[in-house]
N, C-alpha and C positions, 0 to 999 in steps of 0.2 A: 130486781131490775136495776135499782140504784147501785147495788154492789157491782153488778156487771159493768155498769156505766163507769164507775170509779176505776174498776180493773182496766177497762179499755183505755181510760185517760192515763192511768199509771204506765200501762204498756206503751202507749203512744209517746208519753213523755220520756220514758226510758229509751225508746227507739230514737227519739229526737236527740236526746242527750248522747246516746251511743254514737249516732251519726255525727253529731257535732264534735264529740270527743275524737272519733276516728278522723273526721275532717281536720280537727285541730292537730292531731298527731301527724297525719299525712302532710298537712300544710307546714307544720313545724319541721317535719323531716326535710321537705323540699327547701324550706327557708334556710335551715341549718346546713344542708348539703349543697346549697347553691354556691358555686365557685370553689368547691373542694378541689384540692390538687389532684392531678392524675396519678393513679397508682403506679403507672409505668416508671415514674421517677424512682421508685424503690425496686421494682422488678428489673430495671436496667441499672441497678446500683453501681455507682462509680464513685467511691469515696475519695477524699483527698488523702492519697497515700504517699509515704516517704519514698523518694528515689534513692537507690543505693548504688554506689560506685565501687567497682572492684579493680584490683590490680590484675596483671596478667597471670598471677599465681592464685587468683580467686580469693584474695584477702580483701576485706572491706577497707577502703581508704577514705570514705566520706559519705555523708548523707546530705540531700537537699530536701527541705520540706517547709510547709507552712504549719501543718499539724503533724506531730510525730506519730504516725499511724502506719501499721503494716497489716496486710491481709491475714486473717486468722483462719486456720484450717482445722475443722473438726476431726477429719479422718486421720490427721497426723498428730493429734493431741490426745493424751489420756482422757478417758470418759469422765473422770472425776473433776476435770477442769470445767467442762460445760455443766455438769451436775451441780457443782458448787454455786454457780450463778442461778441455775434453775431453782435450787432449794432456797436461795436467799431472796430471789425476786419474783418467782412465778412457779410455784410447785406443781400447778396443774397445766403447765405449758403444753405438754403433749396431748392433753385431753380436751381443752376448750377450743372454740373456733374464733379466737382472737379477743374474746371478751369474757372476763370472769365475773359473773353477776354476784356471786357470794362475796368476792373481793370488793366489788363496788359497794355492796350493802354494808360491809364492815367499815369501809372508808367513810361512807355517808354518816354512820353512827358516830364515828370519831369526830367528823367535822361538825356535826350538830352539837356534840358535847363541848367542843372547843369554841364554837361560835364563829368559826372561820375555816377555810380550807387548809387542813394540816396533813391530809393523806389523800393520795390519788387512787390507790387500788388498781393501778395500771398493770396490764400484762406485759410480757416482753414484747409481744407484737405491737401493743399500743406505744410502748417506749420507742420502738423503731420508727413508727409512724410519726410520733412527736418529734423525734430527733431529726428526721429527714424532711418531713413535709409541713410540720406545724411549729408554732412558736412555743417556748416553754412557759408562757404566761398561764397562771392558774385561773381557770374559769369553767363554769358548768357547760357553757356553749362549746369551749374547746374540747372538753371531755367527751361530749356527744359526737362531735366531728371526729375525734380521735377513735371512738368506738366504731363509727361507721367505716372509717378507712381501715381499721384493723380487721374488721369482718371481711371487707373486700380483699385485703392483702392475703388472708388465709386461703382464699380461693385461687390465688395466682402463684403462690410459692409454697414449697414444702416447709415443714417445721424446721428441718435442719438448715435450709436456706435462710429462713428468717433468723434463726439463732446465730448463724455465721455472720449475718449483717450486724446483729446486735453486738456480738463479741468483737467485731472489728470497729464498730462505730462509737461505742460507749466511751465517755471520758472518765478516766480513773485517777485523775490528779497528777501533780508534778509534771505537767506538760505531756502526759502519756494518753494517747487515744487508742482504745482497743487493748485486748488482753496481751497480744504479742509485744506491743510497745511497753505496756506496764510490767511484763515479766522482765524485760531488759532494764527498765528504769529502777525497779525495786529489788530485783534479785540477780541482775547481771547474767541472765540466761534466757533461752528461748522458751516459748510457751510449752512446747513439747517436752521440755525438761523439768517442768514445775513439779514439786511434790504436792501431796494432798494439802498439807498445812499451808503452803504458799498459795495454792489455788484458792483455798478458803479465805485467806487474808485479802486476796485481790477481789474476791466476790463480796467482801465486806465493804468495799469502797463506793459502789454506785450510789448508795443511800446518801452519802455526804463526803465526797472525795477529799475536801480540804479538812473537814472535821476529823476524819479517820486516817489522814495521811500518816503512814507509819514512821516516816522520817521525823515528823514533828510530834506525833501523838501515838507512840507505839502501844502504850497501855490501852488506850481507847480502841485502837485497831485490833488488838488481841481479844478484847472483850467481844467485839463484833465478830471476829473470826470464830470464837467459841460458839456464838449464836448460829453461824452458818454450819459449823460442824454438827451441832445439835439437830438442826433441821435435816441435814443429810442422813443422820442416824435415824431420826424419826421416820423418814421417808424410805428407809431401807436401801439407800444409795451406798452406804458404807457399813462395815461391821463395827462392833464395839471395840475390837482390837485396833481397827483402822483409826477409830475416833481417839482412843487413848494414845496411840503412837503420834497422831497429828498434834495433840495438845502438848506432847513432850518435845516435839521437833523444834530445834533451836532456829529461830528466825534471824538470819544474817542478811541485813540490808546491804546491797551493793549495786551500784549503777554500772551497767555495761559501758565500758570505755567507748567514747565517741572519737574515732580517729580523725575526724574532719579537721582539716587545716593544720594537722600536726606533721604528717609525713607528706611531702610533695604538695604544699599548698598552692604553689604556682601552677603545677600540673592540674590539680583539682579545679582551680579557677578557670583554666583553659577549657576543661571539660564542661564546666557550668556555662561558660560563654557559648560554646558550641551547641549545647542543648537548647539554650534560649533562642539562639539564632535559627536553629533548625526546627524546633517544635513550639517555641513560645514559653512564657513564664508559667502558665497554668500547668502545662504538661510536665515541665521541668520540676516544679515544686509539688505537684499534686498527682502526677501520673503514675507513681509507684513503679517507675522504670528500674530495670536492672541494667546498669551500664558497665560493660566489660572493657576496661582500658588496656593499653599496652604497657603501662608502668610496671617495671620490675623494682620491687621495693629495695632489694639490695643495691641495685644501680642508683636508685634515687637517693638513698641515704648516703652512699659514697660520693655522689655528685654534690649533694648539699654540703657535706663536710669539706670536700675539696675546695669548693668555691669560697666557703666561709674562711677557711684557713688561708687561701690565696689572697683574699681581700684584706684580711688582717695583716698579713705579711707586707702587702703593698702599702697600707697606711703607716706601718712602722718604718718603712724605708723613707717615708717623707718626713718623719719626725713627730714630735709631741705637740698636740694642739693645746695642751693645758688641762686642768681639772674640769670635770663636768659641772662642778658647783663648788662654792666656798661658804662655810658656815662659821659663825662665831662660837666661842667656847660656851656661851650661854645657851646656844641652841643645839649643842652636841648631844645632850641627853635626849632631846626630842627626836633627833635623827636616829638614835640608837634604840628606839622603842619597837624594834622589829621582832619577829619570831626567831630567836637565836638558834633554836634547834633546826628550824627549816633552812636558815641561812647556811649553817654548817653542812647540812645534807645536800644543799644545792652545790656547794663548793666541791664536796666529795663526788658529786655526780658530774663534775666537769663544767658546771655553769659559772658564769661570772656574777659577782655580786658587787654592790656599792659599799665601799669602806670609807671611813673618815680618818684622815691623818692626824695623829695626836702629837707626834714628835719626829723631828728630822735631824739626822746627823750625816756626816759624809758617807758612812758605810751603808746607810739605808734609812727607811722610815718605819716608825711604829704606827699601826693603824688599829681601829676598833670597828667591830660590826656586832650588833646585839650585845651579848654579854662577853663576847670573845675579843681577844687581842691577837694581832698578827704582825708579821714583819715582812717588809718588801726590801730585799737587798738591792744595793746599787747595781749589781750585775744584771738585774732584771730591768734596769732603766738605761742600759747601754745605748738603746736606739733613740732615746728621747732628745735628739738634737733639735735645734731651732729649725723650723721649716724653711727650706731654701730650694725651690725647684731647679735652680741652676747648678746645684751640686748633688752628686750621688752620695749615698751613705758611706761608701768606702773612701770618699774624698774628705770626710769630716771626722775628727777624733771622736772616739766613743766617750759617752758620759761616764765619769768616774767619781762624781760628787753628787750625792742625792739632794743636797741643799740647792743645787742649781735646777732641780726639777720640781720638787714639792715643798710645801710649807704647811704648818699646822692649820687645820680647818679645811684643807682641800678634800673634796669628795672625788674619788676615782674608782674605776672598775679594777677588780683584781680577780685572779684565778688561783686555784690551789696548786702550789708546786709540790709541797710535801708537808707532812707532820713529822718532825724529827723525833729522835728517841727521848727527848726531854718534854715532848708534848707541845713544842712551839710550832705554831702554824706559819709556815713559810709561804709567801704569796708572790705572784708575778703581777707586775703592773700591766694593765691592758688598756686598749683604746678602740672604741668602735669605729670602723671605717666609714668615711663619707663616700669613698669611691665605691662604685657598684659594678655589677657584672652579671654574667649568665653562662649557663652551660646546657648544651643539648647533646644527648647521645642516642643514637638509633641503630637498629639493625638494618644495614643497607639492602639486605636480601628481601626482607619483608616490608620495609618501610616503617616498622613499629618503633615508636619513640620509647626508649626504656627509661630515660631520665630527662627531666626538664626542670631547671631551676632558673627563675627569672630575677633573682636579686639576693642581697645579703639577708634580709629579714622581711618576710611577708607581712608581719604585724606592723612593721615600720613603713612599708610601701608596697602596695598591691600592683604597681606598674610592672609589667612583665617585660624585662629587657631582652628576653629570648625571642619574643614574637612581636611585641609592640614597638620596641625601640628600633630605629633605623639609623645606622651610623656608617661612616666611611670605613671601608674594609682594609685600606692600605694594601700592603703586598699580599694579603690573603687572596686578592683578586688576580694576582699575576698568573697562577696556573691556567686561568681561563684565557688569558692573552697568549701564553705559550702554547696552549692546546690549539688555538686558532692558527698560530704561526706554523705549527707542524703540518697543517693542511694547505699552507701557502708558501712552500718552497724551503722551509727550514727543517733541519734535523737536529738531533741532540749534539752533533759535532760541528754545527755551523759556527763560524767565528764572526763576532760582531764587535765593532769598536766601542770601547768604553771611553768616552771623551766628552768634554763639556758641550752642552746644547743651549742655544738661545731660541726661545719660541715667542713670536710676536702674534698676539691675537688681533686680527685686523678689525674686529668688531668693537673691542674695548680699547684698542690701541695700548694694551699693556704688554709688558715683557715678562716672560717666565723663564727662570734659570733653574731647572731641576738639578738636584745633586744626589749622589749616593749617600746613604746614611752615614758612612764613615767620612764623608767629604773628601774622598780619595779617588783619583783617576787610575784605572787599571789597564788601559790600552786594549789591544785585541783580546777578546774573552770568548770562551766557549759558551754556546747556548746553555749547555748543562751547568756550567759554573755560574753563569749569570742568574739562573734560577736558584741554585743551591745557596748562593750568598746574597740573593735578593738585590741585584744591581739595578738601580733605577734607570741609569742612563742607557744601559743596553735595552731595557724594556721599552723605553721611549723610542729608541731607534727601530726596534721591531714594530712598534705601533705605527711609526711613520711609514714603514715599508708596506705593511699589510693593509693599513687604513683603519680609521676609527669605526667605520660602518661594519667592517668585518668583525671587530672586537665586540661591538654592541650586539650584533646578530648572534654571535657565538654565546654571549652571556644570556640572551633571551632564550636561545634554544636549550640552554642548560637549566632553564627555569628561573633565572634571576628576574625579579620584578623591581624595577627602579627607574627613576628619572636620570638617564645617563647624560652627563655633561658632554657636549659635542666638541671636545678638544682632547689633546693628547694626555691630559691629566687623567682621563678615564682609565688609561692603562695602569696607573698607579693606585687604583682603587678609590677614586674620589666620589663614586656613586654611593648613595646611602642605601644600605641593605640590612635586613634583619638577620640575626644569627640563624634563625630557623630556616630562612630562605637560602642562606649561603650553604647550610647543611644539605639542603635539597640539591643544589648545584653540584656539590662535591660527591653526591651519590653516583654521578656519571663516571667518576674515576674509580670508585670502589666497586661499581657494578660492571666494569668493562664497557662503558659507553651508554648505558641506559639510565635515565633519571627516574626516580620513584617518589611519589608524594609521601612525605612523612605523615603518619597517622597517629593519633593519640587514643582513638577509640576503635575497637574491633567489632563489637556487636552490641546491640541494644535490644532488650526484651521487655515485654510488658509485665504487669504485676502477676500474671498467670504463667509466665515463662514462655510466652509465645513470641516468636521473632518479630521485631519491629523493623530492624534494619541491620544489615551486615555491611560493614564499610571495607571496601577493597581499594587499595591504592592504585592510582593511574600510573602506568609505566610507559615511557616514550624513549625512542632512540634519540640521543643527543650528539654523540660522537662515535667514531668507529672503535671497535675493540682494540685495534692496534694503536690508535691515538691515545686511548685511555691507558693502555699498558705502558707506553713510553712515559706518559706523565706520572704514572704510579712509580715507575722505576726512578725517575728523576726526583720525585718527592721523597722517596726513600733515601736518596743521596742528601736531601735537605736535612734529614734526621741524622744520618751517619756522619756527615762532614760539615753541615751548614748551621743555619740559625735555629734549627729544631733539635740541636744536639742533646738537650736535656731529656728527650724521650728515649735516648739510647739505653737508659737505665732499665727499660722494660725488657731488653734483650729479645726483641721479636722483630719480625719484618713489619715496620710501621712507616707509612708515608705521611708527610705532613708539610704544612706551610705556615710560617708566622706572618703576622701583619701588624704594621705600626703606622699610624698617621702622623702628619706634621705636628711637631712639638710634643710628641708622645701623648696625644689626647685620647687615642683609642688603641687598644692592644688586642690582638687576635691570635689564636692558634687553632688550626684545623688539622686534626690528625685522624688517620683511619687505617684499618686493616680490612681484609675481605669480609670480616664478620661483625665489625663494630666501627661506626663513624662518630667522632666526638668533636664538637666545636665549642670554643671558649671565647668569651668576649669580656674585656675589662675597660672601664672608663667612667668618668663622672657623668651624672645625668645632664648637667649643664656643661657642655664641652669645655675642658680646661686642661692645661698641661699636668700630667701626673707626676712629672719629675724626670730628671736626667736618667737615661738608660731604662726607663719604664717601657720597654718594648714588648712585642709579642713574645719574644723569647724569654724575657725576665718576668713579665707580669701575668701572662696567660698560659704559657707552656707548663709551668710547675703545677697549675691547677689540673691540667690535662693529665699530667703524670701521676699526681696523687690519686685522682679518681681511677685511672686505669690500673694502678697497682692493686686496687681492691677487687677488680673484676677479671683481670686477664687470666688468672689461674682457672677460671671456669671455662675457658676456651682452649682447645688444642692449638698448638702453633700452626699457623697457616700462612703460606706465602701467596703472592698474587699470581694467578694463573696466566701463563703466556699464551696468547691466542695464536692461531696459524698466521703466517705472513710476517713474522718477526724474526730477525736475525741479529745475533749479538756479535759485536766486533770490538777489538781493543784499539783505542784511539789515543793518539799522541796529544797530551794536554796542551802543548804549545801551539799546535797548528790545525788540529782537527782531522789530520790524515790518519791512515792506518799506522799503528805503531810499528816502527822498524827497529833495526839493531842499534841505532843511535838515539832511540827515544829514552829520555830521562824519567819522565813521569807519564803515566797512562791511565786511562779509565776504560773499563768494559761498559759499553753503552748499547742500547737497543735501537734498531732501525727497522722501518718497513722495508721488506725485501726489495732491492733495486735502488734504494736511496742511500745505502751505506757508502762511505768513501771508497774510492778505487785506488787512489795514489798512496804509495807507501812513504812514510815520513823519513827524512834524512836527519831529523833532529833539529831542523832549523825553526826559528820563530818567524812565521810569516803571517800575513793578514790576507784573508780572502773571503769575500762575502758578496752576496748578491745585492747588498745595500750600497748605494753611492755615498761616499763620505767626502766632505770638504777637507782638502789637505791642510787647511789652517786649523783643523781640529775644533772649529767653532762653526756650527751649522745654523744658518738663519733659515728657518722653515716656516712658511706661512700656509696654514691649512684653510680651506674654503676658498 
């Protein structure tokens, strides 16, 4: 009986302890699992992925990211890539349910032996949970929470889905998150192109990315790589032959080149601004977007080179500002402590380098850079006159004595001219421009911006002068005025008096006396000729006749966004406009009357390739096709005979218009064909005179020409299409009548049918216009 009693007591005690234990376990489970993150955060996995930006030719031009990470695709990657990570991190991955109890036991033994937590025994599923839902802090409580969540996750996702998240999420050192980024970082290739040896090396990194970083510790990394290959062989994932070949495979570390901010940095920056404005910073830097832009890399490079060359030429026309630094002989050796080999390589690649002058004589200067010596001949300094904005370079004698330019100790920029047969390095003296500029080139048919350059050097200034800068356009605005005039009684053969004008502003009680650029009076002038030679006084008279409001309304209809001065100066381009905006207005001419919004992005897709947005430009009718064609024809005359003459070298039908503001503070050239419209702007960021004759023709047009020379051959020759309702007539240059037998000079000009002259010229020079002109040739006109 006593035995039975003891047995009952023992059983009861056991049951109580069992219940208590179960209660403790259940209570512990609820205590530990209380407040666990929702598993949906993983099942709706949305990692911080790199946004990739492409050119119109689908070449990568840049990346935006907070963490350099790309989606990893198991189906597109060799199986040995995923197997390498499984062998290294979780060999039973495809067999357990999120928790590897044997692995935990092994880790526990190791931890007991060490007296601290040194091993975790985590499965890949647990690592995914820890990475996304929990902190990396080592504790037993976190391990239990991790195990609970791993078990739950296995019920929601397939093994391959979990593995995809792991191989996308994991940090593999050197700023690379995920296998795709790591493949690019360490081997300069995509994950789908990895060899077995390379995959094994990447699989060696999760244990300690910094410790095994192959760039810093290749020997360590290869030891760990061998361990991974051994595990793969033991698990039957690879053959002995595969194993042997992988160990012999030469590891060549190479980082995939990041093109960001190298080609088209201003273009890329505008893309970045667009994305942030449209989608916010998180989506831009973590959305893994694929952004397909309109940039044509050939056009972009040509535009950058043309703008840089034009600005350098502009600064040299102003003269030499002096050395960028001056050092004493005692400090020369310190200056020369550069990488000599790299300096010479840079020179040969066309880059400028800093050199120090060691000796100067009349015929030139000896210089040093690194361990090399060079010579700058005086003929390379011919432009180095003393700066004088009142004088053009051709009005000043060229420098013929190098001692008047440089002295020993001067630090200057130099470029390679040649290395002569004796091995002497002949250099050219260079000077970085302070003057800035911009170029925008677009396809007027699609609105796609092929090239956009906002300044001389993006690393020097990120301010985009193509879009952000708003400056007076000068005569580049005149085609808008003349277009409006064609709809208000004028024709290409109208005769307008070119004579002095005095304008009094009744609000400010100031007097304005506009002049032609040449400060010459030409008398009766054809409408056509006034535009070709950019005559200010004729333009003012046209504005007086048609009215300021008509001009402003026409500008707005053509897409110009500006605060227009409500006085006659608006006709001469005193409204401040961005180059980008002016290009939009000029599309009305290139497109025979409709304007199109220039676009820099065509399409945006998400990380899975699904469409997010397709951008289609807005098209609006601004002027009639007939009006546009007449303006196109007249602006071709600007190139053939007028201020745009430098563009004749392209030997194509090109329409264009120069623009120059007072004191040559801003210079413009707008040139276009039916297939390509290009605008150029040049000027100081803080408005200042650029120098005598620094006009749109001299400062801006050569940039246009240099760029277009590089791309014109890619397009067939195409003339502007004449729309219905246009008639051509030969006109007497003196009087605007139909050319007759006594006509000495004539032009073939376009007219809207019914507006062409009817009277035949007798060769006389007469003046006839719908504008009333004061016979004293001085008009006092008060507006408002």
